[in-house]
TIBADO-720898 format. One record per residue (C-alpha): y, z, x; residue in three letters; residue number from 1. Coordinates in steps of 0.02 Angstrom, whole numbers, plus 32768, in hexadecimal, padded with zeros to 4 digits. Example, Ala and Ser with C-alpha at 12.3 -4.5 7.8 and 13.67 -1.06 7.14 Angstrom:
  north    up  east  res    n
   7F1F  8186  8267  Ala    1
   7FCB  8165  82AC  Ser    2
***
This chain:
  north    up  east  res    n
   3671  4E5E  19CF  Met    1
   36F7  4E43  194A  Lys    2
   3751  4EE7  1978  Lys    3
   3750  4EB0  1A34  Gln    4
   3796  4E0A  1A0C  Leu    5
   3827  4E5C  199F  Ile    6
   384B  4ED6  1A2D  Leu    7
   3850  4E4D  1AAE  Leu    8
   38CA  4DE5  1A39  Leu    9
   393B  4E7E  1A1A  Leu   10
   3939  4EA4  1AD8  Thr   11
   3972  4DF8  1AFE  Gly   12
   39F7  4DF6  1A75  Met   13
   3A3A  4E97  1AB6  Leu   14
   3A46  4E58  1B63  Ala   15
   3AA0  4DBA  1B2A  Ile   16
   3B16  4E2A  1AC3  Ala   17
   3B3C  4E9A  1B56  Ala   18
   3B6F  4E02  1BC5  Asn   19
   3BD7  4DBA  1B34  Ala   20
   3C39  4E64  1B31  Met   21
   3C53  4E61  1BEF  Ala   22
   3CFB  4E75  1C36  Asp   23
   3D48  4E3D  1CDD  Lys   24
   3DD3  4EB9  1D15  Phe   25
   3E5D  4E5C  1D6F  His   26
   3EBC  4EF6  1D9A  Gly   27
   3F5D  4F52  1D65  Asn   28
   3FF9  4EDF  1D4C  Phe   29
   40AD  4F18  1D37  Cys   30
   413D  4EB1  1CEF  Trp   31
   41F9  4EE7  1CEA  Gln   32
   4249  4EA5  1C53  Val   33
   4301  4E70  1C51  Phe   34
   4379  4E50  1BC5  Asn   35
   43D4  4DA7  1BB6  Ser   36
   445B  4DEB  1C23  Glu   37
   43E6  4E15  1CAC  Gly   38
   43EB  4ED2  1C94  Gln   39
   433D  4F2A  1CA8  Pro   40
   42FF  4F64  1C02  Tyr   41
   4247  4FAB  1C0D  Trp   42
   41AA  4F9C  1C7D  Ile   43
   40FD  4F65  1C3E  Tyr   44
   4067  4FA5  1C9D  Gln   45
   3FBF  4F5A  1C68  Phe   46
   3F0C  4F56  1CA0  Gly   47
   3ED7  4E9E  1C86  Val   48
   3E29  4E74  1C4D  Tyr   49
   3DDE  4DCC  1C3F  Glu   50
   3D65  4DB3  1BB0  Lys   51
   3CE4  4D26  1B95  Glu   52
   3D3D  4C7F  1B76  Gly   53
   3DCF  4CA8  1BE3  Gly   54
   3E28  4D1A  1B69  His   55
   3E92  4D9F  1BC4  Leu   56
   3EAB  4E4A  1B78  Val   57
   3F37  4EC2  1BA3  Leu   58
   3F26  4F82  1B91  Tyr   59
   3FB0  4FF1  1BD1  Gly   60
   405A  5035  1BB5  Ser   61
   4110  500E  1BAC  Val   62
   418D  5080  1C08  Asp   63
   423D  5091  1BBB  Tyr   64
   427C  5102  1C48  Gly   65
   42E8  518D  1BF5  Ala   66
   4293  5168  1B49  Asn   67
   41E4  5186  1B8C  Gly   68
   413F  5126  1B8F  Ile   69
   40E6  50D8  1AF9  Ser   70
   4033  5087  1AED  Ala   71
   4033  4FCF  1AE8  Ser   72
   3FB7  4F45  1ADC  His   73
   3FA9  4E85  1AD1  Gly   74
   3F51  4DEC  1B02  Asn   75
   3F73  4D4D  1B60  Ala   76
   3F31  4C9E  1B74  Val   77
   3F42  4C1C  1C06  Ile   78
   3F8D  4B78  1BC2  Val   79
   3FA1  4AF7  1C4C  Gly   80
   4015  4B38  1CD5  Ser   81
   4052  4BCD  1C62  Asn   82
   400F  4C6F  1C19  Ile   83
   403E  4C9F  1B69  Lys   84
   4043  4D58  1B50  Met   85
   4054  4DBD  1AAE  Thr   86
   4073  4E79  1AB8  Ile   87
   407B  4EFD  1A25  Val   88
   40D5  4FA4  1A35  Ser   89
   410B  5025  19BD  Ser   90
   4146  50DD  19C3  Asp   91
   41A3  5170  1979  Tyr   92
   423C  51AF  19D5  Glu   93
   423F  526F  19C1  Asp   94
   42F4  5273  19F7  Ser   95
   433E  5213  1964  Asp   96
   42AC  51FB  18EC  Gly   97
   42A2  513D  190C  Glu   98
   4206  50E1  18E4  Val   99
   41F7  5033  192A  Trp  100
   416F  4FAC  193C  Ser  101
   4182  4F11  19B2  Glu  102
   412D  4E6E  19D0  Thr  103
   4158  4E27  1A7E  Phe  104
   4130  4D79  1AB6  Thr  105
   4139  4D37  1B66  Ala  106
   4122  4C8F  1BBB  Leu  107
   40F9  4CA9  1C73  Leu  108
   40E6  4C2F  1D02  Asn  109
   402B  4C35  1D36  Arg  110
   4051  4C3B  1DF0  Ser  111
   40E3  4CC2  1DED  Thr  112
   40AE  4D1E  1D4D  Leu  113
   4169  4D29  1D1E  Ser  114
   41CB  4CD3  1C90  Gly  115
   4223  4CE7  1BF6  Glu  116
   4203  4D55  1B59  Trp  117
   423D  4D6C  1AA3  Asn  118
   4218  4E04  1A37  Ala  119
   4225  4E2C  1981  Leu  120
   423E  4EEF  1956  Ser  121
   423D  4F4A  18B7  Leu  122
   429C  4FF2  18BA  Glu  123
   42C4  507F  1843  Thr  124
   4307  512E  1850  Gln  125
   42F9  5166  1793  Asp  126
   425B  50FE  1761  Gly  127
   42C0  509E  16DB  Arg  128
   4342  5033  1740  Asn  129
   42E3  4FC2  17B1  Val  130
   433D  4F63  1837  Arg  131
   4301  4EC2  1882  Thr  132
   432D  4EA0  193E  Val  133
   4313  4E02  19A3  Phe  134
   431B  4E04  1A5A  Gln  135
   42F7  4D96  1AEC  Lys  136
   430B  4D90  1BAA  Gly  137
   42A6  4D7F  1C51  Ser  138
   4206  4DD7  1C8C  Ile  139
   41D0  4DEE  1D49  Ser  140
   4133  4E25  1D94  Leu  141
   414B  4EBE  1DFD  Ile  142
   40E2  4F3A  1E67  Thr  143
   409D  4FC6  1DF9  Cys  144
   40CF  5071  1E22  Gln  145
   405B  50FE  1E16  Ser  146
***
């Protein structure tokens, strides 16, 4: 009897845990990032998942055009009529030996999914001299290309 009760409790706990880990996939979303002069910089492509409690998780990539594609991820939260998004990317550039890491934040209008961004990057080519770079601009929702 005691074993059956424990088994029943464990089954119930696992069922609850599975629901707590459930994701709702909202689809693939792409954004074109522009610098402060309005020139296109790069494109983000993310699969957007909603976790319990309304937290949004972003898994995907950043396409730098001629400099290639890098893995990228982030999260977002809805705040009133806006969405605050944080994205992290890092990579190694074979062509010049540059290593960089970037934290990108965006404030998007909830109805257009477009807005403004700021980013802070750390870059180095020799592993000793680290350069800090601050950038900002606009970000626009675009149709994803295959």
